C-alpha positions in Angstrom: 77.5 -23.9 25.8 75.6 -24.9 28.9 72.1 -24.3 30.1 70.8 -24.7 33.3 67.3 -26.3 33.9 65.0 -26.9 37.1 64.6 -29.9 38.4 63.4 -31.2 42.3 65.4 -31.0 45.1 66.8 -34.5 44.9 68.2 -34.1 41.6 69.7 -30.8 42.8 71.4 -32.6 45.7 72.6 -34.9 43.4 74.1 -32.2 41.0 76.1 -30.7 44.0 77.6 -34.1 44.7 78.5 -34.5 41.3 80.1 -31.4 41.3 82.1 -32.2 44.4 83.1 -35.7 42.7 84.3 -34.2 39.5 87.0 -31.9 40.9 89.4 -32.9 38.4 93.2 -33.3 38.5 93.5 -30.4 36.2 93.0 -28.0 39.2 95.6 -30.1 41.2 98.2 -29.2 38.6 98.6 -32.8 37.6 97.8 -34.3 34.2 95.1 -36.9 34.1 96.4 -40.3 33.5 96.1 -44.1 34.7 98.5 -47.0 35.0 101.2 -45.0 36.7 104.3 -47.5 36.8 105.3 -46.3 40.4 101.7 -47.6 41.5 102.3 -51.3 42.5 98.6 -52.0 42.7 97.5 -51.0 39.5 100.7 -51.2 36.9 100.3 -54.9 36.5 96.9 -54.7 35.3 95.8 -56.3 31.7 94.5 -52.6 30.4 97.7 -51.0 31.5 99.8 -53.3 29.2 100.6 -51.0 26.1 102.1 -54.0 24.1 98.3 -55.3 24.1 95.8 -54.2 21.1 93.8 -51.3 22.5 90.4 -53.3 21.7 91.6 -55.9 24.4 92.6 -53.4 26.9 89.3 -51.6 26.5 87.3 -54.8 27.4 89.6 -55.8 30.5 89.0 -52.2 31.7 85.5 -52.3 31.3 84.9 -55.7 33.0 86.6 -54.4 36.1 84.3 -51.5 36.4 80.9 -51.5 38.5 77.9 -50.4 37.3 78.0 -46.8 39.3 81.5 -46.2 38.3 80.6 -47.1 34.5 77.6 -44.4 34.9 79.5 -41.8 36.2 82.0 -42.2 33.3 79.1 -41.3 30.6 79.4 -37.7 31.6 82.0 -34.9 30.7 83.1 -34.4 34.6 83.9 -38.1 34.7 85.0 -39.5 38.2 88.0 -41.0 39.4 88.3 -44.5 40.0 91.1 -44.9 42.8 91.2 -48.7 43.2 92.1 -48.9 39.5 94.5 -46.0 39.4 92.1 -43.9 37.3 91.9 -40.0 37.8 89.2 -37.8 37.2 88.6 -36.3 33.6 87.3 -33.1 32.1 86.2 -34.0 28.6 85.2 -30.5 28.0 88.0 -28.6 26.2 88.0 -25.9 23.3 90.3 -25.4 20.6 88.1 -23.3 17.7 91.3 -21.1 16.9 93.7 -21.5 19.6 93.6 -23.3 23.1 90.6 -21.9 24.8 89.6 -21.6 28.5 86.0 -21.4 27.5 85.8 -25.2 28.9 86.4 -26.1 32.3 89.1 -28.6 31.3 91.7 -26.0 30.2 93.1 -23.4 32.6 95.4 -20.5 32.3 98.0 -19.5 34.8 101.5 -20.0 36.3 103.6 -21.3 33.6 100.5 -21.2 31.0 99.5 -17.6 31.0 98.1 -17.6 27.7 98.2 -19.2 24.3 98.6 -18.4 20.4 94.9 -16.9 19.6 94.5 -17.2 15.7 91.8 -15.5 13.7 88.6 -16.4 14.2 87.5 -19.2 11.7 85.6 -17.4 9.3 88.5 -15.0 8.7 91.1 -17.9 8.1 88.4 -19.7 5.7 88.7 -16.7 3.7 92.5 -17.4 3.0 90.9 -20.8 1.1 94.3 -22.4 2.2 94.2 -25.9 3.1 97.8 -26.2 4.3 97.4 -23.2 6.7 94.6 -24.4 8.4 96.2 -27.9 8.8 99.5 -25.9 9.9 97.3 -24.2 12.4 95.7 -27.1 13.7 99.4 -28.8 14.4 100.6 -25.3 16.2 97.2 -25.5 18.5 97.9 -29.2 19.5 101.3 -28.8 20.2 100.3 -26.0 22.8 97.3 -28.0 24.0 99.8 -31.3 24.6 101.9 -28.6 26.2 99.4 -27.7 29.0 98.2 -31.2 29.4 101.6 -32.2 30.6 101.7 -29.1 32.8 98.1 -30.3 34.2 96.4 -27.5 32.8 94.4 -28.8 30.0 92.8 -32.1 28.6 93.2 -33.8 25.3 89.6 -33.9 24.1 88.7 -30.8 22.3 85.2 -29.7 20.9 86.2 -28.2 17.8 85.8 -27.4 14.9 82.4 -25.9 14.4 81.5 -26.7 10.7 78.0 -25.8 10.7 76.9 -24.0 7.2 76.5 -20.5 7.5 73.2 -20.7 5.9 71.8 -17.1 7.6 73.8 -14.0 7.6 72.3 -13.0 10.9 73.4 -16.1 12.7 75.7 -15.1 16.0 77.7 -18.3 15.6 78.5 -17.7 11.9 81.9 -16.3 13.1 82.8 -19.6 14.3 82.2 -21.3 10.6 84.1 -21.7 7.5 81.6 -19.8 5.8 78.1 -20.9 3.4 79.8 -23.3 1.0 79.6 -26.9 1.9 82.8 -27.6 -0.2 84.6 -25.1 1.6 83.5 -26.2 5.0 84.3 -29.8 4.4 87.7 -28.9 3.1 88.5 -26.8 6.3 87.0 -29.4 8.9 89.4 -32.1 7.3 92.5 -29.9 7.0 92.1 -28.7 10.5 91.1 -31.7 12.0 94.2 -33.7 10.6 96.2 -31.0 11.9 94.8 -30.9 15.7 94.8 -34.7 15.9 98.4 -35.2 14.0 97.6 -38.8 14.0 100.1 -41.6 13.6 98.6 -44.9 13.0 95.6 -45.2 15.5 97.4 -42.8 17.8 96.2 -39.1 18.2 98.1 -36.0 19.6 94.9 -34.5 20.8 91.1 -35.5 20.1 89.2 -33.2 17.9 85.2 -32.9 17.7 83.2 -31.6 14.7 80.2 -29.7 15.7 77.0 -29.0 15.8 75.5 -31.9 14.2 73.0 -31.1 12.5 71.0 -28.3 10.7 72.2 -26.2 13.6 72.3 -22.5 12.8 70.1 -20.6 14.8 70.7 -19.5 18.5 68.0 -16.7 19.6 65.8 -15.1 16.8 62.4 -13.3 17.7 61.5 -15.6 20.6 62.6 -18.9 18.6 65.6 -20.4 20.6 68.1 -23.5 19.7 66.6 -25.4 22.7 62.9 -25.3 21.3 63.6 -25.0 17.5 62.6 -27.9 15.3 64.5 -27.6 11.9 62.5 -29.1 9.0 65.0 -30.2 6.6 64.4 -32.0 3.5 66.5 -34.9 2.5 68.0 -33.0 -0.5 69.2 -30.2 1.8 70.6 -32.6 4.6 72.5 -34.5 1.6 74.0 -31.9 -0.2 74.1 -28.9 2.2 74.1 -29.5 6.0 75.7 -33.0 6.6 78.5 -32.4 4.1 81.5 -31.0 6.3 80.5 -33.7 8.7 80.9 -36.2 6.5 84.3 -34.8 5.2 85.2 -34.8 8.9 84.7 -38.3 9.7 85.7 -39.8 6.2 88.7 -37.5 5.2 89.6 -35.9 8.5 89.3 -39.2 10.5 87.7 -36.9 13.3 87.8 -39.0 16.8 84.5 -37.3 17.7 81.1 -35.6 16.6 78.7 -33.5 18.5 74.9 -33.7 18.0 73.0 -30.5 18.6 70.2 -28.8 20.7 67.6 -28.7 18.0 65.5 -31.3 16.6 65.6 -31.9 13.1 62.3 -33.0 11.6 60.7 -33.6 14.9 63.4 -35.5 16.7 66.0 -34.2 18.9 69.5 -34.9 17.1 71.0 -36.5 20.3 68.2 -39.4 20.1 67.8 -39.7 16.3 69.2 -43.5 16.0 69.3 -42.7 11.7 71.6 -39.4 12.2 73.9 -41.2 15.0 74.3 -45.0 14.5 72.8 -45.0 11.1 74.7 -42.1 9.5 77.8 -40.8 11.8 78.6 -44.7 12.6 77.1 -46.7 10.1 77.4 -45.0 6.9 80.5 -42.9 7.7 82.2 -45.6 10.2 83.1 -43.0 12.9 86.1 -44.0 14.9 85.6 -42.4 18.1 82.6 -41.3 20.2 79.4 -39.1 19.7 79.1 -36.3 22.7 76.2 -34.0 23.1 76.1 -30.2 23.3 76.1 -29.3 26.8 73.0 -30.2 28.7 71.1 -31.1 25.4 70.1 -34.2 27.0 68.6 -32.5 29.8 67.0 -29.8 27.2 65.6 -32.7 25.6 63.4 -34.0 28.4 63.0 -30.4 30.4 62.5 -28.3 27.5 61.4 -30.4 24.2 59.4 -32.8 26.5 60.3 -35.4 24.2 59.7 -38.3 26.7 57.3 -38.7 29.4 60.2 -39.4 32.3 63.7 -38.5 32.5 65.1 -42.2 32.3 63.5 -42.6 28.9 65.3 -39.6 27.4 68.5 -41.1 29.0 67.8 -44.3 27.3 66.8 -43.1 24.3 70.1 -40.9 23.5 72.4 -43.9 24.3 70.5 -46.4 22.4 70.4 -43.8 19.4 74.3 -43.8 19.6 75.0 -41.1 22.3 78.5 -42.1 24.3 79.0 -39.3 26.3 76.7 -36.6 28.0 78.0 -33.0 28.3 76.1 -32.5 31.3 75.1 -34.5 34.6 71.7 -35.9 33.0 73.2 -39.3 32.2 74.7 -39.7 35.5 71.6 -39.1 37.3 68.9 -41.0 35.3 71.2 -44.0 33.5 70.6 -46.5 36.5 66.8 -46.1 36.6 66.8 -46.5 33.1 68.5 -49.9 33.4 66.3 -51.0 36.3 63.4 -50.0 34.4 64.3 -52.3 31.7 64.7 -49.4 29.1 68.6 -49.9 28.9 70.8 -52.8 29.2 74.5 -52.6 30.6 75.6 -53.9 27.4 74.3 -50.5 25.8 76.4 -48.6 28.7 79.1 -50.6 27.8 79.3 -49.9 24.2 79.0 -46.1 24.8 82.2 -46.3 27.2 83.9 -48.6 24.8 84.2 -45.7 22.3 84.9 -43.1 24.7 87.6 -45.1 26.6 89.2 -46.1 23.2 89.7 -42.5 22.2 91.6 -42.0 25.6 93.8 -44.9 24.9 94.8 -43.6 21.5 95.6 -40.5 23.2 97.9 -42.4 25.6 95.9 -41.7 28.8 96.3 -45.4 30.1 100.1 -45.8 29.0 101.5 -44.0 32.4 103.4 -40.6 32.9 102.5 -38.4 30.0 106.6 -37.2 30.2 107.7 -40.7 29.0 105.0 -40.6 26.1 105.8 -39.3 22.5 104.4 -35.6 23.2 106.1 -35.8 26.4 108.7 -33.3 25.6 106.3 -30.1 25.1 106.3 -28.0 27.8 105.7 -23.9 28.5 108.6 -23.5 26.1 106.3 -24.7 23.3 103.4 -22.3 23.9 103.3 -18.9 22.5 106.8 -19.4 20.5 107.9 -16.9 18.0 107.0 -19.1 15.3 103.6 -19.8 16.4 102.8 -15.9 16.6 104.2 -15.4 13.1 101.8 -18.0 12.0 98.8 -15.9 13.8 100.2 -13.0 12.0 100.2 -14.8 8.5 96.7 -16.2 9.0 95.8 -12.9 9.7 97.1 -11.4 6.5 95.9 -14.2 4.5 92.3 -14.1 5.8 92.0 -10.2 5.0 89.7 -9.3 2.4 90.0 -6.2 -0.2 86.5 -5.3 -0.9 86.9 -2.1 -3.1 89.6 0.0 -4.1 89.4 2.9 -6.2 93.4 3.2 -6.3 94.0 4.7 -3.0 95.5 1.5 -1.5 98.2 0.8 -0.6 98.9 4.0 1.5 102.4 5.6 1.1 104.6 6.3 3.9 105.8 9.2 2.4 102.6 10.7 1.0 100.5 9.8 3.8 102.6 10.9 7.0 99.8 11.3 9.0 97.1 9.1 9.4 93.8 9.8 11.1 92.6 6.3 13.1 88.8 6.6 13.8 86.3 4.2 15.2 85.1 2.2 17.9 86.9 -1.0 16.7 90.4 1.3 16.2 92.2 0.4 19.4 90.5 -2.9 20.5 92.6 -6.0 21.5 90.0 -8.9 22.6 87.1 -7.9 20.1 90.0 -9.2 17.5 89.9 -12.9 18.7 86.0 -13.1 18.4 84.4 -16.1 20.5 85.6 -19.2 22.0 88.8 -17.6 22.5 91.5 -18.2 25.3 93.9 -15.7 26.7 96.2 -14.3 24.1 100.1 -14.6 24.0 99.7 -10.3 23.4 97.9 -8.0 21.2 98.7 -5.6 18.6 95.6 -3.4 18.1 94.9 -1.9 14.6 95.8 1.6 16.0 99.3 0.2 17.4 99.8 -1.6 14.0 99.3 1.8 12.0 101.4 3.9 14.4 104.2 1.7 13.4 104.3 3.0 9.9 103.4 6.5 10.3 102.2 9.5 12.7 98.7 8.5 13.8 96.0 10.7 15.5 93.2 8.6 17.1 89.6 9.4 17.8 86.8 6.5 18.6 84.0 8.3 17.4 81.6 6.2 19.1 82.3 5.0 22.7 81.3 1.4 21.7 80.5 -0.5 18.5 76.7 0.1 19.4 77.7 3.6 18.5 74.3 5.1 20.0 75.2 8.8 20.4 77.2 11.2 17.8 78.4 13.7 20.4 82.1 12.5 19.4 81.9 12.7 16.0 83.2 16.5 15.6 86.3 15.5 17.1 86.6 12.7 14.6 85.9 15.3 11.5 88.4 17.5 12.9 91.2 14.5 12.9 90.2 13.7 9.0 90.1 17.1 8.0 93.9 17.5 9.0 95.4 14.1 8.4 96.8 13.1 4.8 94.8 9.9 4.8 91.9 8.6 7.5 91.2 4.9 8.2 88.0 4.2 9.8 87.6 1.1 11.4 84.3 -0.1 12.3 81.7 -3.2 12.5 80.7 -5.4 15.2 81.7 -7.5 18.3 80.2 -10.1 20.6 77.8 -7.6 22.0 76.0 -7.7 18.5 77.0 -11.2 17.3 77.5 -14.1 19.6 76.3 -17.3 20.9 72.7 -16.9 22.1 72.7 -13.8 20.1 71.5 -13.7 16.1 71.5 -10.2 14.8 68.2 -8.6 13.8 69.5 -7.0 10.4 72.6 -6.5 8.3 73.3 -2.7 8.9 76.2 -1.1 11.0 74.8 -0.9 14.4 73.5 2.4 15.9 75.3 5.5 14.2 78.0 3.7 12.6 76.9 5.0 9.1 76.6 8.4 9.8 80.2 8.6 11.5 81.6 6.9 8.3 79.6 9.4 5.9 80.5 12.3 7.8 84.2 11.4 8.3 84.4 10.7 4.7 83.3 14.2 3.7 85.7 15.9 6.2 88.6 13.8 5.2 91.4 15.7 3.5 92.8 12.6 1.9 91.7 9.1 0.8 89.3 7.5 3.4 89.7 3.7 3.8 86.7 1.8 5.6 88.1 -1.3 7.7 85.2 -3.5 9.1 85.5 -6.2 12.1 82.9 -8.6 11.8 82.0 -12.2 11.9 78.9 -11.9 9.5 78.5 -9.7 6.6 77.5 -6.3 7.0 75.2 -4.2 4.3 77.6 -1.6 3.4 76.1 -0.2 0.2 76.4 3.1 1.0 80.0 3.0 1.4 80.2 0.6 -1.7 78.7 3.4 -3.8 80.3 6.5 -2.0 83.3 8.1 -4.3 84.5 9.5 -1.0 85.1 6.0 0.6 87.9 5.0 -1.5 88.7 1.8 -0.1 86.8 -0.8 2.0 88.8 -3.9 3.6 87.0 -6.6 5.6 89.5 -8.0 8.3 86.6 -10.4 10.1 88.4 -11.0 13.5 91.6 -11.3 13.0 93.3 -12.7 16.0 95.9 -11.7 18.2 98.0 -10.3 15.6 95.3 -8.6 13.4 96.4 -4.8 14.0 99.9 -5.8 12.6 98.2 -7.7 9.6 95.5 -4.7 8.9 98.3 -2.0 8.8 100.6 -4.4 6.5 97.9 -4.5 3.8 97.0 -0.7 4.2 100.6 0.1 3.4 101.3 -2.9 0.8 103.8 -4.9 3.1 101.1 -7.5 2.3 99.1 -7.8 -1.0 95.5 -9.1 0.1 94.7 -12.2 -1.3 91.5 -13.1 0.8 88.2 -14.0 -0.7 84.9 -13.8 0.8 83.7 -17.1 2.5 80.0 -16.3 2.3 77.5 -13.7 0.4 77.1 -10.2 1.5 73.5 -9.5 1.4 71.6 -6.1 1.4 69.2 -5.4 4.3 66.1 -6.0 2.3 67.0 -9.6 2.1 66.4 -10.6 5.2 63.1 -9.3 5.5 62.3 -12.1 3.0 63.9 -14.8 4.7 62.7 -15.9 8.2 65.9 -17.5 10.0 63.3 -20.6 11.0 63.1 -21.6 7.0 65.8 -24.2 6.3 65.2 -24.5 2.7 68.0 -23.7 0.6 66.0 -23.5 -2.6 63.9 -20.6 -3.8 60.1 -21.2 -3.7 57.2 -19.3 -4.0 58.4 -15.9 -2.9 61.3 -17.3 -0.7 64.3 -16.3 -2.4 66.5 -19.6 -1.5 69.9 -19.0 0.4 73.9 -18.6 -0.2 75.1 -18.5 -3.7 74.4 -21.9 -4.9 70.6 -21.1 -4.8 69.9 -17.2 -4.3 70.1 -15.2 -7.7 69.1 -11.9 -6.3 71.2 -8.9 -5.7 74.4 -8.8 -3.4 76.5 -6.2 -1.5 79.6 -8.6 -2.5 79.4 -12.3 -3.7 81.0 -15.3 -2.4 84.4 -15.6 -3.7 84.9 -11.8 -4.0 88.2 -10.4 -3.4 90.6 -7.9 -5.0 94.3 -7.5 -5.0 97.0 -4.8 -5.7 97.8 -6.7 -8.8 96.1 -8.2 -11.6 95.9 -11.7 -12.7 94.9 -13.5 -15.9 93.8 -17.0 -16.3 93.5 -19.2 -19.1 92.8 -22.9 -19.8 96.1 -25.2 -20.9 94.4 -28.5 -21.0 90.7 -29.0 -20.8 88.9 -32.1 -22.1 85.5 -31.7 -23.5 84.0 -35.2 -23.2 83.6 -37.9 -20.6 82.1 -41.3 -21.0 80.3 -42.5 -18.2 80.4 -46.3 -17.8 77.5 -47.8 -15.7 77.8 -50.8 -13.6 76.1 -53.7 -15.6 75.8 -56.0 -13.0 73.1 -53.3 -11.5 71.0 -53.9 -14.5 70.7 -57.7 -13.8 68.2 -56.8 -11.2 66.5 -54.3 -13.6 67.2 -51.2 -11.6 66.2 -48.6 -14.4 66.3 -46.0 -11.6 69.8 -45.5 -12.4 69.0 -43.4 -15.6 66.1 -41.5 -13.8 65.9 -38.0 -15.3 69.0 -38.6 -17.1 71.2 -38.6 -14.3 73.1 -41.8 -13.0 73.6 -42.8 -9.4 76.9 -42.3 -8.4 77.1 -45.7 -6.6 76.3 -47.1 -10.2 79.1 -45.9 -11.8 83.0 -46.8 -11.4 84.0 -43.3 -10.1 87.8 -44.4 -10.0 87.9 -44.2 -13.7 85.7 -40.5 -14.0 88.5 -38.0 -13.6 89.6 -35.1 -16.3 92.7 -33.4 -16.0 92.5 -29.6 -16.1 95.3 -27.5 -16.4 95.0 -23.5 -15.7 97.8 -21.0 -16.2 97.7 -18.1 -13.6 99.4 -15.1 -15.1 100.1 -11.9 -12.8 99.8 -8.9 -15.3 100.5 -6.4 -12.5 103.6 -4.9 -11.4 103.5 -6.3 -7.9 104.1 -10.0 -6.4 100.7 -11.4 -5.2 98.8 -14.5 -4.1 95.7 -15.7 -6.3 93.0 -17.7 -5.3 91.7 -19.7 -8.1 88.0 -20.7 -7.4 86.5 -23.4 -9.9 82.8 -24.1 -10.2 80.4 -26.3 -11.9 76.9 -25.9 -13.2 75.0 -29.0 -14.3 72.8 -28.9 -17.5 70.0 -26.9 -17.6 67.7 -29.7 -17.4 68.4 -30.4 -14.0 65.9 -28.5 -12.0 66.4 -29.7 -8.6 70.3 -28.7 -8.6 72.2 -25.3 -7.3 72.8 -22.6 -9.6 76.5 -23.5 -9.6 78.7 -25.0 -6.7 82.3 -24.8 -5.8 83.9 -27.7 -6.7 87.8 -26.9 -6.0 90.1 -23.8 -4.8 93.6 -23.4 -5.1 95.9 -20.4 -3.8 99.1 -19.8 -5.8 102.0 -17.3 -5.2 102.9 -15.4 -8.6 105.5 -13.0 -8.9 105.1 -10.1 -11.0 105.2 -10.5 -14.9 105.3 -14.7 -14.3 103.0 -17.5 -14.7 102.0 -20.4 -12.8 100.2 -23.5 -13.6 97.7 -25.0 -11.6 96.4 -28.7 -12.3 93.2 -29.8 -11.0 91.5 -33.2 -11.2 87.8 -33.1 -11.9 86.2 -36.1 -10.6 82.9 -36.5 -12.4 81.4 -38.3 -9.0 82.7 -35.7 -6.6 82.6 -32.2 -8.5 79.9 -33.2 -11.2 77.0 -34.8 -9.4 74.0 -33.6 -8.0 71.6 -34.5 -4.9 68.3 -35.2 -6.1 64.9 -34.6 -4.1 65.0 -38.0 -2.5 68.7 -37.3 -1.2 70.2 -39.6 -3.7 73.4 -38.2 -5.4 73.5 -38.4 -9.1 75.6 -37.3 -12.3 73.7 -35.5 -15.0 74.2 -36.5 -18.4 74.4 -33.7 -20.9 76.6 -30.3 -20.9 78.0 -29.6 -17.8 79.6 -26.0 -17.8 82.8 -24.9 -15.5 83.8 -21.3 -14.6 87.0 -20.0 -13.7 86.3 -16.5 -13.1 85.6 -15.0 -16.4 86.0 -18.1 -18.1 83.8 -20.8 -19.1 84.6 -24.2 -20.4 82.1 -27.1 -21.5 82.3 -30.8 -20.6 79.6 -33.4 -22.1 78.9 -36.2 -20.0 77.5 -39.3 -21.9 76.2 -42.5 -20.5 77.9 -45.8 -21.7 75.3 -48.3 -22.0 77.3 -50.8 -24.3 76.9 -54.4 -23.2 73.8 -53.7 -20.8 71.1 -56.0 -21.8 67.6 -55.6 -20.2 
């Protein structure tokens, strides 16, 4: 996340001094906390009195700090203030899918050798299960608090990543919940609620939604995130890129938002007052702090040359609404900005008020952690059997069955010997993806399959790059003598990662040849299992009859091998759905990563299922089961009258009815709800979980809208031969509205279509103008 920049010798000396000062209490094995009741010098201070409101305590603390102290609290490695009993604190910790040691705020060792490593986010998102996401967040925060109590971690976690997976080549797409803004928003709010486990205004840990905004390019054809200016329309910003961030703040009540490296429409996001003060804090009412991506304030000056002097960059960010710098820049240049009159001490106080308030909500100024509500959590609450079981269940729910010609599930009686082949067949760390910590333990795919049957193992390639085919002969021999063959192929962090976007969508090197040759040689059925964060063009395998089944496991976490084997042998009936479109290789030739437009235009095909209409390998939402489900409408209204707020027409604001679409804010949204009841019947002979995806399509006359958009999803377990009823409230303002060219959300009048699988239902919306006088 961080980036080193070149500065003069004086700056380097200051950096060294800061590094020395920032040795945190984490390394001393003690949790950082203030107001130790055993300290006679500080226990009577007003900001230590827990019976006072937090804002009163914050104001008192800020009044006691000197300006140099305040400035050194504006950065992630905040100094200690011994005279006030305040220890140093490292703000940067990560918990994308488990407590991670990627950030310097967390260490493993001693009583905490590891933590539960859940599947990578893209895999967990494929479960379409909000309760699972929240439960994972709760477990991760339990382990985070336990490690904090043991002096090995902080309480501020810069997770989750909720950027839209716009381009299939993006190396960090694996960290996200996928391409759909509704799905990403639901994931964001659920995971944040679990992580923070808020009780009133108090937090178990503080989450952070990143990277705001329109950030989804790392390094593509010489364009990197440090230099990239994302040109984004108001429409795309409002209906795609900002949607999950709004859900984070408004629904998830997240304690922090991180601004990104890139510029948006010519201005660095961390220095844009419209994006920070105007939107995050003004419109969405963030109750928390805004932090920069690591060294992005320095990047703004050194790389993007946004201002003439460094102190101008420091002032621009703080005045725009930035509260905390991940990096040393503000610690070095804020004082000069104040002395030059570019910034005031009040500006600094406002930033510190936001960060210190979050620390107080976490109990970091309440004395010894052991005396606090989560003080009982310790080593025995990390890597527990229940936590490991949840990691396994998450992996099972996220695996997607892409193709099945009837060969799956395998049978332990008919398939007694299985050839396990491929560069990802016996991996461990590959399964946890990036931003991971040290897992409790691992079960590789080979180990998982070996628990069911006898296995014969051949890697086929020395690694996923697969630059040679000299080992293919051994793999063919193994497949020729086995009752079934499982090929475990795909990608890893050497192919897709932070700093590394993919050039194309095909399997690397000779992997495709290995799959084809092994499938030709195989005596029994051949199953292809793919590990990857991004989509892969496996059209060859999709249409090869000798490849009888395809599974996508994403990066399935520490228990991935068990989950894969459970699906292969039918212990688990797969129910995952793709959270992103799988495009053919030909698609990326038409789409530069630098084009941020979502909608098609003049040879540009558009992006994601919402706007792209061309051929796909597998569509968004695709996923098969070992049983069959039938959906039917039990209750579905056909008409809705949309009442317009007549008071607005007193000012003759006729723009309400522009293009026969009513502004959402000009209606009474509370009265615009429609009940929809859907019966889901399992007509097969195996119990299974069905993910019901509900899409809406606006009237055809609305030219600037998506083709269709996901409005709701529900995961329901149905016993074979039985039926479950799913009840959904369709809200016109939330679900049937679209964003116009000016970024204004409107409800189009006319006939809207709802799609649930093969079902289609129409709802007619009519404006109620009764009583309006012009």
